[in-house]
The first five atom37 places (N, CA, C, CB, O) and aatype in JSON, in Angstrom:
{
  "aatype": [12, 7, 3, 0, 3, 13, 2, 19, 19, 10, 18, 14, 6, 9, 0, 0, 14, 16, 0, 11, 17, 10, 6, 1, 16, 13, 7, 5, 14, 0, 16, 1, 16, 19, 14, 9, 7, 19, 16, 0, 16, 1, 6, 13, 9, 0, 6, 19, 0, 5, 10, 0, 7, 19, 3, 0, 1, 14, 19, 10, 3, 5, 3, 0, 15, 1, 10, 14, 17, 18, 15, 1, 15, 19, 3, 15, 16, 18, 10, 16, 7, 11, 1, 19, 13, 19, 13, 7, 3, 7, 16, 8, 19, 10, 0, 0, 0, 1, 9, 0, 1, 3, 6, 10, 7, 13, 16, 19, 19, 7, 9, 7, 16, 18, 16, 1, 6, 10, 0, 1, 6, 19, 0, 1, 14, 14, 0, 2, 16, 0, 15, 1, 1],
  "atom_mask": [
    [1, 1, 1, 1, 1],
    [1, 1, 1, 0, 1],
    [1, 1, 1, 1, 1],
    [1, 1, 1, 1, 1],
    [1, 1, 1, 1, 1],
    [1, 1, 1, 1, 1],
    [1, 1, 1, 1, 1],
    [1, 1, 1, 1, 1],
    [1, 1, 1, 1, 1],
    [1, 1, 1, 1, 1],
    [1, 1, 1, 1, 1],
    [1, 1, 1, 1, 1],
    [1, 1, 1, 1, 1],
    [1, 1, 1, 1, 1],
    [1, 1, 1, 1, 1],
    [1, 1, 1, 1, 1],
    [1, 1, 1, 1, 1],
    [1, 1, 1, 1, 1],
    [1, 1, 1, 1, 1],
    [1, 1, 1, 1, 1],
    [1, 1, 1, 1, 1],
    [1, 1, 1, 1, 1],
    [1, 1, 1, 1, 1],
    [1, 1, 1, 1, 1],
    [1, 1, 1, 1, 1],
    [1, 1, 1, 1, 1],
    [1, 1, 1, 0, 1],
    [1, 1, 1, 1, 1],
    [1, 1, 1, 1, 1],
    [1, 1, 1, 1, 1],
    [1, 1, 1, 1, 1],
    [1, 1, 1, 1, 1],
    [1, 1, 1, 1, 1],
    [1, 1, 1, 1, 1],
    [1, 1, 1, 1, 1],
    [1, 1, 1, 1, 1],
    [1, 1, 1, 0, 1],
    [1, 1, 1, 1, 1],
    [1, 1, 1, 1, 1],
    [1, 1, 1, 1, 1],
    [1, 1, 1, 1, 1],
    [1, 1, 1, 1, 1],
    [1, 1, 1, 1, 1],
    [1, 1, 1, 1, 1],
    [1, 1, 1, 1, 1],
    [1, 1, 1, 1, 1],
    [1, 1, 1, 1, 1],
    [1, 1, 1, 1, 1],
    [1, 1, 1, 1, 1],
    [1, 1, 1, 1, 1],
    [1, 1, 1, 1, 1],
    [1, 1, 1, 1, 1],
    [1, 1, 1, 0, 1],
    [1, 1, 1, 1, 1],
    [1, 1, 1, 1, 1],
    [1, 1, 1, 1, 1],
    [1, 1, 1, 1, 1],
    [1, 1, 1, 1, 1],
    [1, 1, 1, 1, 1],
    [1, 1, 1, 1, 1],
    [1, 1, 1, 1, 1],
    [1, 1, 1, 1, 1],
    [1, 1, 1, 1, 1],
    [1, 1, 1, 1, 1],
    [1, 1, 1, 1, 1],
    [1, 1, 1, 1, 1],
    [1, 1, 1, 1, 1],
    [1, 1, 1, 1, 1],
    [1, 1, 1, 1, 1],
    [1, 1, 1, 1, 1],
    [1, 1, 1, 1, 1],
    [1, 1, 1, 1, 1],
    [1, 1, 1, 1, 1],
    [1, 1, 1, 1, 1],
    [1, 1, 1, 1, 1],
    [1, 1, 1, 1, 1],
    [1, 1, 1, 1, 1],
    [1, 1, 1, 1, 1],
    [1, 1, 1, 1, 1],
    [1, 1, 1, 1, 1],
    [1, 1, 1, 0, 1],
    [1, 1, 1, 1, 1],
    [1, 1, 1, 1, 1],
    [1, 1, 1, 1, 1],
    [1, 1, 1, 1, 1],
    [1, 1, 1, 1, 1],
    [1, 1, 1, 1, 1],
    [1, 1, 1, 0, 1],
    [1, 1, 1, 1, 1],
    [1, 1, 1, 0, 1],
    [1, 1, 1, 1, 1],
    [1, 1, 1, 1, 1],
    [1, 1, 1, 1, 1],
    [1, 1, 1, 1, 1],
    [1, 1, 1, 1, 1],
    [1, 1, 1, 1, 1],
    [1, 1, 1, 1, 1],
    [1, 1, 1, 1, 1],
    [1, 1, 1, 1, 1],
    [1, 1, 1, 1, 1],
    [1, 1, 1, 1, 1],
    [1, 1, 1, 1, 1],
    [1, 1, 1, 1, 1],
    [1, 1, 1, 1, 1],
    [1, 1, 1, 0, 1],
    [1, 1, 1, 1, 1],
    [1, 1, 1, 1, 1],
    [1, 1, 1, 1, 1],
    [1, 1, 1, 1, 1],
    [1, 1, 1, 0, 1],
    [1, 1, 1, 1, 1],
    [1, 1, 1, 0, 1],
    [1, 1, 1, 1, 1],
    [1, 1, 1, 1, 1],
    [1, 1, 1, 1, 1],
    [1, 1, 1, 1, 1],
    [1, 1, 1, 1, 1],
    [1, 1, 1, 1, 1],
    [1, 1, 1, 1, 1],
    [1, 1, 1, 1, 1],
    [1, 1, 1, 1, 1],
    [1, 1, 1, 1, 1],
    [1, 1, 1, 1, 1],
    [1, 1, 1, 1, 1],
    [1, 1, 1, 1, 1],
    [1, 1, 1, 1, 1],
    [1, 1, 1, 1, 1],
    [1, 1, 1, 1, 1],
    [1, 1, 1, 1, 1],
    [1, 1, 1, 1, 1],
    [1, 1, 1, 1, 1],
    [1, 1, 1, 1, 1],
    [1, 1, 1, 1, 1]
  ],
  "atom_positions": [
    [[70.7, -22.37, -38.24], [70.52, -21.55, -36.93], [69.01, -21.3, -37.03], [71.46, -20.05, -36.83], [68.51, -21.0, -35.94]],
    [[68.27, -21.35, -37.91], [66.98, -20.87, -37.9], [65.95, -22.15, -37.34], [0.0, 0.0, 0.0], [64.73, -22.04, -37.28]],
    [[66.66, -23.3, -36.97], [65.76, -24.21, -36.54], [65.55, -24.08, -34.96], [66.22, -25.58, -36.98], [64.63, -24.72, -34.46]],
    [[66.16, -23.48, -34.35], [66.28, -23.33, -32.97], [64.72, -22.67, -32.42], [67.67, -22.3, -32.66], [64.18, -21.77, -33.05]],
    [[64.23, -23.16, -31.42], [63.0, -22.9, -31.13], [63.12, -21.08, -30.22], [62.4, -24.4, -30.15], [62.33, -20.14, -30.23]],
    [[64.48, -21.29, -29.53], [64.62, -19.96, -28.55], [66.32, -19.91, -28.69], [63.92, -20.21, -26.59], [66.9, -20.8, -29.31]],
    [[66.99, -18.88, -28.12], [68.38, -18.52, -27.83], [68.59, -18.63, -26.4], [68.73, -17.15, -28.31], [67.61, -18.46, -25.67]],
    [[69.81, -18.9, -25.86], [70.24, -18.58, -24.63], [71.21, -17.66, -24.51], [70.59, -19.54, -24.05], [72.34, -18.02, -24.86]],
    [[71.04, -16.38, -24.02], [72.13, -15.49, -24.11], [72.97, -15.28, -22.74], [71.58, -14.18, -24.59], [72.59, -14.44, -21.93]],
    [[73.95, -15.96, -22.54], [74.61, -15.71, -20.97], [75.73, -14.47, -20.83], [75.51, -17.21, -20.47], [76.13, -14.06, -19.74]],
    [[76.14, -13.97, -22.05], [76.88, -12.84, -21.98], [76.39, -11.87, -22.86], [78.18, -13.07, -22.2], [76.93, -11.75, -23.96]],
    [[75.4, -11.13, -22.52], [74.85, -9.89, -23.47], [75.87, -9.4, -24.06], [74.13, -8.7, -22.8], [76.04, -9.62, -25.26]],
    [[76.77, -8.62, -23.33], [78.13, -8.07, -24.19], [78.38, -8.52, -25.61], [79.44, -8.51, -23.48], [78.52, -7.76, -26.57]],
    [[78.44, -10.08, -25.64], [79.06, -10.55, -26.67], [77.71, -11.03, -27.46], [80.23, -11.65, -26.28], [77.62, -10.68, -28.64]],
    [[76.68, -11.8, -26.91], [75.5, -12.61, -27.59], [74.41, -11.65, -28.33], [74.69, -13.49, -26.4], [73.84, -11.83, -29.41]],
    [[74.31, -10.48, -27.32], [73.06, -9.76, -27.65], [72.79, -9.47, -28.99], [73.0, -8.59, -27.01], [71.7, -9.65, -29.54]],
    [[73.79, -9.03, -29.49], [73.58, -8.46, -31.01], [73.13, -9.75, -31.88], [75.14, -7.73, -31.72], [72.2, -9.74, -32.68]],
    [[73.78, -10.61, -31.64], [73.28, -11.73, -32.74], [72.05, -12.3, -32.31], [74.3, -12.98, -32.95], [71.26, -12.63, -33.19]],
    [[71.7, -12.48, -30.93], [70.2, -12.9, -30.49], [69.12, -12.09, -30.97], [70.01, -12.87, -29.01], [67.98, -12.52, -31.16]],
    [[69.53, -10.82, -31.18], [68.55, -9.74, -31.61], [68.4, -10.03, -33.09], [69.08, -8.16, -31.31], [67.28, -10.06, -33.59]],
    [[69.41, -10.22, -33.76], [69.37, -10.65, -35.29], [68.62, -11.83, -35.45], [70.78, -10.93, -35.91], [67.76, -11.85, -36.34]],
    [[68.84, -12.99, -34.62], [67.95, -14.23, -34.69], [66.56, -13.78, -34.59], [68.25, -15.28, -33.55], [65.75, -14.15, -35.44]],
    [[66.19, -12.93, -33.55], [64.88, -12.86, -33.38], [64.18, -12.03, -34.27], [64.63, -12.52, -32.19], [62.98, -12.19, -34.47]],
    [[64.89, -11.1, -34.87], [64.39, -9.98, -36.27], [64.25, -11.28, -37.43], [66.02, -8.41, -36.91], [63.26, -11.54, -38.11]],
    [[65.47, -11.95, -37.42], [65.33, -12.78, -38.88], [64.65, -14.1, -39.0], [66.68, -13.1, -39.43], [64.33, -14.58, -40.09]],
    [[64.4, -14.77, -37.67], [63.79, -16.09, -37.39], [62.65, -16.29, -36.54], [64.68, -16.85, -36.89], [61.87, -17.25, -36.48]],
    [[62.69, -15.04, -35.78], [61.3, -14.98, -34.66], [61.9, -15.72, -33.68], [0.0, 0.0, 0.0], [61.05, -16.26, -32.98]],
    [[62.96, -15.96, -33.36], [63.45, -16.78, -32.28], [63.59, -15.9, -31.09], [64.79, -17.46, -32.62], [64.34, -14.93, -31.18]],
    [[62.98, -16.11, -30.02], [63.06, -15.16, -28.81], [64.46, -15.9, -28.27], [61.53, -15.18, -27.62], [64.97, -16.95, -28.67]],
    [[64.96, -14.87, -27.04], [66.2, -15.3, -26.68], [65.68, -14.93, -25.29], [67.6, -14.62, -27.36], [64.69, -14.24, -25.05]],
    [[66.73, -15.66, -24.18], [66.62, -15.33, -22.6], [67.24, -13.81, -22.43], [67.59, -16.56, -21.58], [68.17, -13.32, -23.08]],
    [[66.68, -13.4, -21.69], [67.38, -11.81, -20.74], [68.07, -11.9, -19.74], [66.41, -10.84, -20.05], [68.96, -11.08, -19.52]],
    [[67.84, -12.87, -18.97], [68.36, -13.29, -17.6], [69.6, -13.85, -17.73], [67.51, -14.25, -16.89], [69.67, -14.77, -18.54]],
    [[70.65, -13.54, -17.13], [71.7, -14.25, -16.92], [71.76, -14.92, -15.42], [72.8, -13.39, -17.22], [71.69, -14.24, -14.4]],
    [[71.88, -16.23, -15.43], [71.98, -16.99, -14.11], [72.97, -17.02, -13.24], [71.87, -18.12, -14.28], [73.55, -18.07, -12.96]],
    [[73.25, -15.96, -12.77], [74.51, -15.72, -11.67], [73.65, -15.3, -10.35], [75.77, -14.28, -12.2], [72.87, -14.35, -10.39]],
    [[73.85, -16.07, -9.18], [72.99, -16.05, -8.33], [72.04, -17.12, -7.96], [0.0, 0.0, 0.0], [71.7, -17.92, -8.83]],
    [[71.55, -17.23, -6.66], [70.31, -17.92, -6.7], [68.98, -17.5, -7.14], [70.13, -18.25, -5.66], [68.16, -18.28, -7.61]],
    [[68.82, -16.34, -6.98], [67.44, -15.32, -7.45], [67.62, -15.35, -8.88], [67.41, -13.53, -6.86], [66.7, -15.77, -9.57]],
    [[68.8, -14.93, -9.44], [68.52, -14.92, -10.97], [68.49, -16.2, -11.72], [69.53, -14.13, -11.64], [68.0, -16.36, -12.84]],
    [[69.13, -17.21, -10.86], [69.08, -18.51, -11.56], [67.52, -19.14, -11.63], [70.1, -19.54, -10.76], [67.08, -19.78, -12.58]],
    [[66.91, -18.87, -10.63], [65.61, -19.35, -10.43], [64.75, -18.38, -11.54], [65.15, -19.21, -8.74], [63.89, -19.01, -12.17]],
    [[64.85, -17.13, -11.82], [64.39, -16.61, -12.79], [64.74, -16.9, -14.32], [64.57, -15.53, -12.47], [63.96, -16.66, -15.24]],
    [[65.94, -17.42, -14.49], [66.4, -17.93, -15.52], [65.66, -19.36, -15.82], [67.82, -17.97, -15.35], [65.3, -19.7, -16.94]],
    [[65.52, -20.04, -14.78], [65.01, -21.54, -15.1], [63.13, -21.03, -15.55], [65.24, -22.88, -13.23], [62.48, -21.61, -16.43]],
    [[62.75, -20.17, -14.93], [61.3, -19.8, -15.11], [61.55, -19.48, -16.44], [60.59, -18.61, -14.17], [60.94, -20.22, -17.21]],
    [[62.32, -18.51, -17.04], [62.05, -17.81, -18.45], [62.43, -18.8, -19.36], [62.87, -16.43, -18.75], [62.01, -18.7, -20.51]],
    [[63.24, -19.84, -19.02], [63.56, -20.92, -20.19], [62.43, -21.55, -20.23], [64.76, -21.99, -20.0], [61.8, -21.46, -21.28]],
    [[61.85, -22.32, -19.14], [60.71, -23.01, -19.0], [59.55, -22.39, -19.87], [60.39, -23.05, -17.58], [58.94, -23.07, -20.7]],
    [[59.28, -20.99, -19.61], [58.21, -20.26, -20.48], [58.58, -20.2, -21.88], [57.97, -18.83, -20.01], [57.67, -20.38, -22.69]],
    [[59.72, -20.0, -22.3], [60.14, -19.92, -23.82], [59.95, -21.47, -24.4], [61.9, -19.35, -24.0], [59.49, -21.61, -25.53]],
    [[60.32, -22.72, -23.56], [60.18, -23.98, -24.02], [58.43, -24.58, -23.81], [61.37, -24.87, -23.15], [57.96, -25.66, -24.19]],
    [[57.81, -23.58, -23.15], [56.49, -24.21, -23.09], [56.26, -25.27, -22.19], [0.0, 0.0, 0.0], [55.47, -26.18, -22.43]],
    [[57.02, -25.19, -21.02], [56.92, -26.46, -20.13], [56.85, -25.52, -18.86], [58.32, -27.72, -20.2], [57.2, -24.34, -18.81]],
    [[56.23, -26.46, -17.63], [56.0, -25.81, -16.21], [57.23, -25.89, -15.37], [54.83, -26.53, -15.41], [57.68, -26.99, -15.05]],
    [[57.74, -24.86, -15.01], [58.85, -25.0, -14.12], [58.72, -25.16, -12.57], [59.58, -23.94, -14.33], [59.6, -25.53, -11.8]],
    [[57.41, -24.81, -12.29], [57.31, -24.93, -10.93], [57.41, -26.18, -10.28], [56.26, -24.43, -10.6], [57.6, -26.05, -9.07]],
    [[57.31, -27.62, -10.78], [57.96, -28.83, -10.01], [59.74, -28.17, -9.77], [57.84, -30.58, -11.19], [60.21, -27.99, -8.65]],
    [[60.33, -27.94, -10.79], [61.85, -27.6, -10.35], [61.98, -26.51, -9.19], [62.68, -27.0, -11.66], [62.58, -26.63, -8.12]],
    [[61.2, -25.3, -9.73], [61.49, -24.29, -8.28], [61.12, -24.66, -7.23], [60.93, -23.03, -8.18], [61.83, -24.4, -6.26]],
    [[59.82, -25.44, -7.05], [59.18, -25.65, -5.93], [60.52, -26.43, -4.94], [57.71, -26.6, -6.29], [60.59, -26.41, -3.71]],
    [[61.19, -26.87, -5.58], [62.26, -27.7, -4.87], [63.32, -26.42, -4.37], [63.06, -28.98, -6.04], [63.88, -25.73, -5.21]],
    [[63.49, -26.25, -3.16], [64.34, -25.54, -2.5], [65.7, -26.46, -2.26], [63.63, -25.05, -1.24], [65.86, -27.21, -1.31]],
    [[66.49, -26.26, -3.17], [67.9, -27.27, -2.96], [69.22, -26.18, -2.52], [68.38, -28.22, -4.74], [70.21, -26.56, -1.89]],
    [[69.04, -25.05, -2.91], [70.18, -24.06, -2.3], [70.11, -23.87, -1.03], [70.2, -22.73, -2.8], [69.11, -23.78, -0.32]],
    [[71.55, -23.81, -0.68], [71.79, -23.52, 0.83], [72.26, -21.95, 1.11], [72.99, -24.56, 1.39], [72.66, -21.48, 2.17]],
    [[72.08, -21.32, -0.13], [72.83, -19.95, 0.14], [71.94, -19.18, 0.92], [73.23, -19.11, -1.16], [72.37, -18.66, 1.95]],
    [[70.65, -19.02, 0.55], [69.65, -18.12, 1.35], [69.69, -18.65, 2.82], [68.05, -18.2, 0.72], [69.56, -17.68, 3.57]],
    [[69.82, -19.72, 3.46], [69.95, -20.23, 4.69], [71.36, -19.48, 5.44], [70.03, -21.89, 4.5], [71.44, -18.95, 6.55]],
    [[72.48, -19.66, 4.28], [73.69, -19.41, 4.79], [73.9, -17.83, 4.9], [74.71, -20.11, 3.95], [74.71, -17.31, 5.67]],
    [[73.02, -17.11, 3.98], [72.88, -15.71, 4.19], [72.32, -15.06, 5.54], [72.06, -15.31, 3.17], [72.9, -14.17, 6.16]],
    [[71.01, -15.71, 5.94], [70.56, -15.51, 6.89], [71.29, -15.91, 8.42], [69.52, -15.99, 6.6], [71.1, -15.34, 9.49]],
    [[72.08, -16.96, 8.15], [72.61, -17.44, 9.55], [74.24, -16.69, 9.69], [72.67, -19.41, 9.58], [75.03, -16.91, 10.61]],
    [[74.41, -16.02, 8.82], [75.84, -15.7, 9.16], [75.7, -14.33, 9.94], [76.86, -15.57, 7.77], [74.9, -13.46, 9.61]],
    [[76.59, -14.23, 11.06], [76.42, -13.08, 12.14], [76.71, -11.61, 11.31], [77.65, -13.32, 13.56], [77.7, -11.17, 10.73]],
    [[75.46, -11.14, 11.53], [75.45, -9.81, 10.71], [76.7, -8.58, 10.91], [74.03, -9.12, 11.1], [76.82, -7.61, 10.16]],
    [[77.53, -8.86, 12.05], [78.68, -8.15, 12.01], [79.53, -8.22, 10.81], [79.37, -8.5, 13.03], [80.12, -7.23, 10.36]],
    [[79.59, -9.6, 10.22], [80.48, -9.93, 9.35], [80.09, -9.54, 8.05], [80.74, -11.19, 9.42], [80.94, -8.94, 7.39]],
    [[78.77, -9.8, 7.46], [78.28, -9.28, 6.27], [77.21, -8.1, 6.12], [77.82, -10.32, 5.69], [77.36, -7.26, 5.24]],
    [[76.39, -8.06, 6.79], [75.17, -7.38, 6.59], [75.64, -6.0, 6.98], [73.91, -7.96, 7.44], [76.23, -5.61, 7.99]],
    [[75.16, -5.24, 5.71], [75.32, -3.54, 5.72], [76.74, -3.23, 5.22], [0.0, 0.0, 0.0], [77.01, -2.05, 4.99]],
    [[77.69, -4.17, 5.03], [78.97, -3.76, 4.86], [78.76, -3.23, 3.27], [80.15, -5.02, 5.18], [77.92, -3.69, 2.5]],
    [[79.63, -2.26, 2.98], [79.74, -1.3, 1.84], [80.39, -1.91, 0.93], [80.38, -0.04, 2.1], [81.47, -2.38, 1.29]],
    [[80.02, -2.1, -0.34], [80.86, -2.64, -1.62], [80.67, -1.97, -2.61], [80.63, -3.94, -2.07], [79.55, -1.55, -2.89]],
    [[82.03, -1.66, -3.57], [81.96, -1.05, -4.73], [82.31, -2.17, -5.91], [82.91, 0.2, -4.68], [83.4, -2.73, -5.82]],
    [[81.44, -2.49, -6.99], [81.67, -3.52, -7.7], [82.12, -3.26, -9.17], [80.56, -4.25, -7.63], [81.38, -2.48, -9.77]],
    [[83.1, -3.71, -9.8], [83.72, -3.08, -11.02], [84.08, -4.11, -11.9], [84.94, -2.22, -10.74], [84.92, -4.87, -11.42]],
    [[83.74, -4.35, -12.93], [84.46, -5.42, -14.07], [83.25, -5.15, -15.01], [0.0, 0.0, 0.0], [82.48, -4.19, -15.07]],
    [[83.34, -6.4, -15.77], [82.46, -6.58, -17.01], [80.95, -6.42, -16.75], [82.68, -8.01, -17.62], [80.4, -7.04, -15.85]],
    [[80.25, -5.53, -17.59], [78.87, -5.51, -17.43], [78.04, -6.7, -16.77], [0.0, 0.0, 0.0], [77.43, -6.64, -15.7]],
    [[78.12, -7.69, -17.53], [77.23, -8.87, -16.99], [77.61, -9.13, -15.55], [77.43, -10.28, -17.87], [76.73, -9.2, -14.69]],
    [[78.87, -9.27, -15.26], [79.2, -9.91, -14.0], [79.05, -8.84, -12.9], [80.67, -10.52, -14.03], [78.86, -9.29, -11.76]],
    [[79.11, -7.32, -13.06], [79.03, -6.26, -12.32], [77.39, -6.22, -12.06], [79.71, -4.98, -13.05], [77.17, -6.13, -10.85]],
    [[76.36, -6.26, -12.74], [75.15, -6.13, -12.71], [74.81, -7.55, -11.8], [74.56, -5.92, -14.2], [74.09, -7.39, -10.82]],
    [[75.24, -8.79, -12.08], [74.95, -9.93, -11.44], [75.66, -9.74, -9.96], [75.46, -11.2, -12.32], [74.93, -9.82, -8.98]],
    [[76.87, -9.51, -9.8], [77.35, -9.23, -8.47], [76.9, -8.29, -7.58], [78.45, -8.97, -8.52], [76.92, -8.4, -6.35]],
    [[76.41, -7.22, -8.33], [75.55, -6.13, -7.18], [74.48, -6.61, -6.74], [75.04, -4.75, -7.68], [74.14, -6.57, -5.56]],
    [[73.75, -7.21, -7.79], [72.32, -7.85, -7.13], [72.43, -9.18, -6.14], [71.3, -8.37, -8.45], [71.62, -9.44, -5.24]],
    [[73.45, -9.86, -6.44], [73.77, -10.73, -5.46], [74.22, -10.33, -4.0], [74.68, -11.44, -6.01], [73.72, -10.84, -3.0]],
    [[75.46, -9.17, -3.96], [75.65, -8.68, -2.91], [74.39, -8.0, -2.18], [76.65, -7.92, -3.14], [74.23, -8.22, -0.98]],
    [[73.63, -7.31, -2.77], [72.51, -6.57, -2.26], [71.25, -7.45, -1.78], [72.07, -5.61, -3.36], [70.6, -7.28, -0.75]],
    [[71.09, -8.26, -2.6], [69.7, -9.37, -2.33], [69.89, -10.47, -1.73], [69.02, -9.92, -3.5], [68.89, -10.94, -1.18]],
    [[71.23, -11.27, -1.6], [71.5, -12.41, -1.39], [72.4, -12.34, 0.05], [72.13, -12.98, -2.65], [72.19, -13.11, 0.99]],
    [[73.33, -11.4, 0.03], [74.2, -11.39, 1.29], [74.04, -10.09, 2.29], [75.72, -11.46, 0.8], [74.62, -10.07, 3.38]],
    [[73.2, -9.0, 1.83], [72.74, -8.31, 2.65], [73.96, -6.97, 2.79], [0.0, 0.0, 0.0], [74.01, -6.27, 3.8]],
    [[74.89, -6.78, 1.56], [75.85, -5.64, 1.63], [74.91, -4.43, 1.29], [77.18, -5.81, 0.57], [73.75, -4.48, 0.89]],
    [[75.7, -3.32, 1.53], [75.11, -2.13, 0.77], [76.08, -1.63, -0.41], [74.86, -0.88, 1.83], [77.23, -1.24, -0.22]],
    [[75.34, -1.72, -1.91], [76.31, -1.54, -2.79], [76.45, -0.09, -2.97], [76.05, -2.25, -4.02], [75.48, 0.63, -3.18]],
    [[77.69, 0.37, -2.88], [77.69, 2.02, -2.89], [77.9, 2.62, -4.31], [78.94, 2.63, -1.93], [77.82, 3.82, -4.6]],
    [[78.21, 1.52, -5.21], [78.52, 2.13, -6.51], [78.82, 0.58, -7.52], [0.0, 0.0, 0.0], [79.15, -0.49, -7.02]],
    [[78.65, 0.78, -8.67], [79.11, -0.25, -9.8], [79.9, 0.57, -10.75], [77.84, -1.01, -10.61], [79.85, 1.8, -10.74]],
    [[80.69, -0.15, -11.64], [81.3, 0.64, -12.69], [81.65, -0.61, -13.87], [0.0, 0.0, 0.0], [81.61, -1.79, -13.53]],
    [[81.93, -0.31, -14.98], [82.3, -1.32, -15.96], [83.21, -0.47, -16.93], [80.95, -2.05, -16.7], [83.12, 0.75, -17.13]],
    [[84.04, -1.28, -17.46], [84.75, -0.99, -18.47], [84.21, -1.05, -19.88], [85.72, -1.7, -18.35], [84.65, -0.5, -20.88]],
    [[83.17, -1.81, -19.74], [82.69, -2.58, -21.23], [81.63, -1.4, -21.85], [81.68, -4.41, -20.94], [80.84, -0.81, -21.11]],
    [[81.71, -1.17, -23.12], [80.87, -0.2, -23.56], [79.21, -0.68, -23.8], [81.55, 0.31, -24.86], [78.22, 0.03, -23.69]],
    [[79.29, -2.06, -24.13], [78.04, -2.85, -24.46], [77.01, -2.93, -23.58], [78.31, -4.1, -24.71], [75.88, -3.13, -24.01]],
    [[77.27, -2.77, -22.03], [76.33, -2.82, -21.14], [76.38, -1.41, -20.09], [76.52, -4.21, -20.44], [75.86, -1.24, -18.98]],
    [[77.19, -0.55, -20.89], [77.03, 0.8, -19.81], [76.11, 1.5, -19.53], [77.65, 1.74, -20.01], [76.01, 2.14, -18.48]],
    [[75.19, 1.45, -20.58], [73.54, 2.02, -20.05], [73.12, 1.13, -18.7], [72.09, 1.67, -21.48], [73.08, 1.6, -17.57]],
    [[72.86, -0.08, -19.01], [72.41, -0.98, -17.91], [73.2, -0.4, -16.68], [72.75, -2.63, -18.22], [72.61, 0.2, -15.79]],
    [[74.37, -0.58, -16.68], [75.13, -0.29, -15.43], [75.07, 1.09, -15.06], [76.54, -0.66, -15.54], [75.32, 1.37, -13.88]],
    [[74.76, 2.11, -15.95], [74.45, 3.46, -15.39], [73.15, 3.54, -14.83], [74.58, 4.5, -16.38], [72.77, 4.56, -14.24]],
    [[72.52, 2.64, -14.96], [70.91, 2.71, -14.48], [70.78, 1.1, -13.88], [69.6, 3.09, -16.03], [70.29, 0.11, -14.42]],
    [[71.3, 1.25, -12.79], [71.27, -0.11, -12.2], [70.07, -0.57, -11.35], [72.41, -0.24, -11.38], [69.16, 0.25, -11.2]],
    [[69.95, -1.82, -10.75], [68.48, -2.0, -10.21], [68.3, -1.1, -9.0], [68.16, -3.56, -9.76], [69.3, -0.49, -8.62]],
    [[67.2, -0.94, -8.37], [66.87, -0.09, -7.49], [67.57, -0.33, -6.18], [65.52, -0.08, -7.4], [67.53, -1.49, -5.75]],
    [[68.27, 0.69, -5.4], [68.82, 0.63, -4.3], [70.54, 0.35, -4.8], [68.01, -0.52, -3.36], [71.35, 0.02, -3.93]],
    [[70.86, 0.47, -5.83], [72.07, 0.39, -5.97], [72.78, 1.56, -6.67], [72.26, -0.72, -6.53], [72.49, 1.84, -7.84]],
    [[73.83, 2.35, -5.88], [74.42, 3.38, -6.64], [75.29, 3.06, -7.92], [75.19, 4.08, -5.75], [75.9, 2.01, -8.07]],
    [[75.26, 4.06, -8.8], [75.88, 3.98, -10.0], [77.02, 4.95, -10.08], [74.95, 4.17, -11.04], [76.94, 6.16, -9.91]],
    [[78.22, 4.19, -10.39], [79.5, 5.21, -10.74], [80.08, 4.48, -11.91], [80.75, 5.43, -9.43], [80.02, 3.25, -11.87]],
    [[80.65, 5.05, -12.94], [81.43, 4.53, -14.04], [82.83, 5.16, -13.93], [80.76, 4.85, -15.44], [83.7, 4.88, -14.75]]
  ]
}
């Protein structure tokens, strides 16, 4: 395990304690971004590239996703400004709230989780997202 250059953490509820131990023990950094949604996936690619010491710009400059176009083209009466409450495990709640707000134009009125591992992060959600547990 000590031979890895870095670790990828896809589910912080499960993997974060191990990733922190590997960082303390072997000096292996770990990703912090969960690649769910267009924006987070682009941030994840940039983070992995930085940890690997490579340039992500050639990949990120290719705008292959159609989701941003779709989000902008949908009639605003169907999506924009709709109010949503997101509840589930911490990883998916935080990702879904960000997608709903930033990529689909929903108003996130609250988020909640049944998991304790990310309860603090859910209690302190990203800006413009109300929180309820």
